[in-house]
C-alpha positions, 0 to 999 in steps of 0.5 A: 500500500502506498504511503499515506497522506498524513506523512507530514503531519496528521494531527488535528490542529487549530492553527488557523491561517497564519502557518499555512500562509507562512508555509505558502510564502516559504514554498513560493519564495524561500524554497526558490533559493538554492537548488530548488530555484531552477525547478521552481522556475521551470514549473512557473515558466511552464505554467505561464506558457500553458496559460498564454498558449491555451488562452490564445487557442481558446480565444481563437476557437471562439473567434472562428465560431467553434464555441457553442451555445451549449455551453459557453453561450448559456454560461455567458448569458447566466453571468451577464444576467446575474451581474445585471440583477437577474440571478442565474437567469438565462433564456437559452433553453426556452423551447430549445431542441436538446436532449433534456425533458424540457417539457416536464420541467417547471422552469427552464429559464434558470440554471438552478433547474439544471446545475448548482454552480454558485461559484458563477456569482463571484466569477460574474464580477469579471465582466466588470473588468472585461465584458466579454466571454473572452474573459471567461476563456482566459480565466479558465486557462489561468485556473487550469494552469495553476493546478500544476503548482500544487502538483509540483509542491506535492510531488517535491515534498512527498518524494523529496525530489525537485526533479519529480516535482517538475515531472508531475507538474509537466504531467499535469499540464500535458494531461489531455483531460486538462487540455480537453477541458480548456478547449471545450467552451467554459465550465466552472468544473475546470476550477476543480483540479487546482482546488482539489490539488491544493486541498490534497497539499494542505491535507498532507501538511496537516493544515485543516483550515485551508483544506476545508476552505479548498473543498468548500469552494470546490463544492460550489463549482458543481453539485457532483463535486460533493461526491468526491468530497464525501469519498475524500472525507471517508479516506481522511476518517478511516485511512488517515485516522483524522476523525474530526476532519474526516467527519466534517468533510463527509458531512459537508459533502453529504449536506451540500449534495442533498441540498443541491439534488433534493432541494435546489434543483427539484424546487426549480425544475419540478422534477424529483431527479436531475434532468441529466440522469437520462444519460446514465440509463445504459442498461434500461429505460430508467435507473431502476430498470438499469439496476434490475437488469444488471442484477439479472445479468451481471455480465452486462457490466463486464460487456459494457466495460469491455468495450474498446472505447471504455478501455481506451478511456481508462488506459488514457486516464492512467497514462496521465501519470505513467500508470503509477496511480495503480500503485496507490489504488486507495487514493485513485478509488476516491474518484470512482463516482465521477469515473462511473458517471463518465463510463456508464453514459449513453454519450461517448463524449464523456469517456473520450478525455475531451470536454470537461467531464474528466477534469475533476478526476485529474487531481486523484490521478496526480496524487495517486501517481505521486504516492505510487512513485513513492511506494515503488521507490521504497519497494525497490530500496527494500528489495533491490537495495536501490537508493530511494532517490534514484528510484524516484528519479527512474520512476519519475522519468517513466511518468514523463515518458508515458505522459508525453507519448499520451499527450502526443497521441491525443493532446491539443498543444503544438507538441501533439500530432493532433495540433490543428489550430483554427484559422480566422478568415474574412468570413469570420471577420464579416460576422462582426460587421453584421452583428453591429446591425443587431440592437444590443437590447433586442431579443434574438435567436441564433445558431450554436456557433454564433450564440456565444457572440450575441448572448449578452442580452436578456433574451437570446434563444437557441435556434431553431427556437425563435419564440419572441425574437426580433432578429434571427442570426444564422450562418449556413456554413457553420454547425447546424446543431441540433438540426441537420443541414437539411432541417436547418434549410427547411426551418429557414425557408419556413421562417421566410415563407411565413412572412414573419421575418424578412432579410435584413442582411445576407452575405457569404452564408450569413442571414440576419432576419428581422421580424416584420421586415418584407419577406422573401424566399430562399430563391430570392436571396441577394447574390452576395449570400451565395459567395460562400459556395463560390471559389477562385480557381487559384485558391483551390488548395489541392488541385486535380482534374477528374470528370464525372461523366460529361456533367461535373469536374472535380477540380480540387479538395481540402480538409480541416481537422479540429484542434480537440482532445478525443481519444476515439475520433478526431472531428474533421470536415472535407471540402471539394471543389467542382465545375459544371461541364454543361448545364444541368436540369437535375440536382445531383447529390454528393456522397463521402465514404471513409475507410479503415486501414484495411480498406473497408468502408466504415463511415459515410456521409450521404446527407445534404451539403449546405452549398449544394442545398442553397446553390443546387447543381441545376443553378450552376453556371459554366465556369463557376467553381463551387465549394462544397463542405461537409458538416463536422464529422468524427472521421479524422482518425480514419483512413481514406476519403472517397467521394461519389456523385449520386444521380438524382433520386438514387441510393448513394450506396448503389453503384448503378446510381452514381456517376463514374469518374473518368481517368485523365493523365493523372493516376487517380485511384478509383475504388468500388468498381470505379464509382468512387474516387479516392481523394486523400488519406487522413493518415497522410495529413496527420503529423 
């Protein structure tokens, strides 16, 4: 068993804040003298670099409309309303089309019907300094980056090694679960890693007051953090033998958990259970049925946990500290409540290491990893005669090696093979110009990528919900979530045909509709709207020349991969450029297929493309080069990308229903009886 956290003092004390503050000063200043100066400098520089880098990446992601209504948009509106006297209010989910039982809820206009995150109240004060969601993104990067500091102190003090301290600080900063939280909009739970690591640091030092303060603030981040506080309190009570501190910790966690789940959320939602519990119904239509089914067939658990995606997720988490956490299993087990909620979920995003779902697990990985290294070093000294200090260095090197490889495979920094920072284009800049046409106090409906940019108002709705909006702001080139591309096209058409809204501005795929303005139809939009679907031949990134019958010519392609953390699949888009060889009476469709390494087709996109819907092939004019881009697809870790042109009304999978590409002088690789064309392989473009 790994050494216990009470090594540096486990007595109950009432020394208050004087000694902890002195201890912190000593850690920050006095210990930065002599041999420790270099180690401390390396860590603080690494933290600074992390904060700058991920602030930049987060802002860049926001500026390219990759942030979303869920969750940066609604959080921004909650904070803006709170600072303007409307406590925890938001309108994002009023009649929204999302996977929550909104029709069963008493209120959908307050965050307290969904989550209890009181820490957002003091966070809202940041808008007094800089009134923009950008401030939240920077604050989140600072909060996450600072978690490396207590990781450094813990490892240094427990392992008595400056080198080990630096290693665990770097392992924290390289953790995909940390970077995934940083590049996934804004979530208050991102404050958890630093708070809990500081709590562990004070717990080891025997500093009860600051330990309780840290866990107290951590519980204000989100209601489910209370589960971690309860497990931590049980550890303190039973394993460390600190009865009073353990009892207080457990009571704090249980009390707040019950207040949140049995009082606050039910009061506002009108539901006895959290509206998010549906995502945990993996073995049946309800929690009760799921539990009964597991009792009837326990192998269901084994089969679920044996899924490749689950195993990859768990192995990835353990890779964060080079599998050293396995040698301090009791500390690692404290994170079990959140690990279980992530693993037993109908939404694979929770067990991808991406987004914010694994952020609160990271402190337990780091601490158990530190104690695991200490345990192994002590074991080697006892059994092999290897000096403990040498053992610590050796195992710390292993931690750095494994965590670096893990980061390289799925991380989001320039050190990772999946580093693809987005590029701000003229299309993105145009949005700022159009937004200035919207009055700051007007009720508005906006689609997901635009929503965080316009949520600073009392009434902002998540399209396709319109409600009493005076304006509707859309970008047909962006994500249409929660609608498909075709559904969004239909919703916009119905809005225009209803004569409730008319076009105020339409340029490069943007539509700004105003209530009461003279209406039109999609076919009567200004020509400037269609510029998003047209390209200059000189701007085609990867030119080629392949004819599909005597109808169409493929003149080039492009792709983009999103800079996200995802252990299972990398989001990507595929862009193709086409030219009409003759006038067409029909509207052709375009199908994309994706292969695994063995050549088998394992993915497809046969849905609509925004460019082909708004500018169908029957409208193409000779000489025009038309740009068609797929929606974001989870295909970036697959192999070959194939494209086919489908005859009107034909099944995209039917060989007889597709135009066959004609070879030219280039050696173009064709597959599936020459009805599909190989564009490129993602394995060739990934670093």
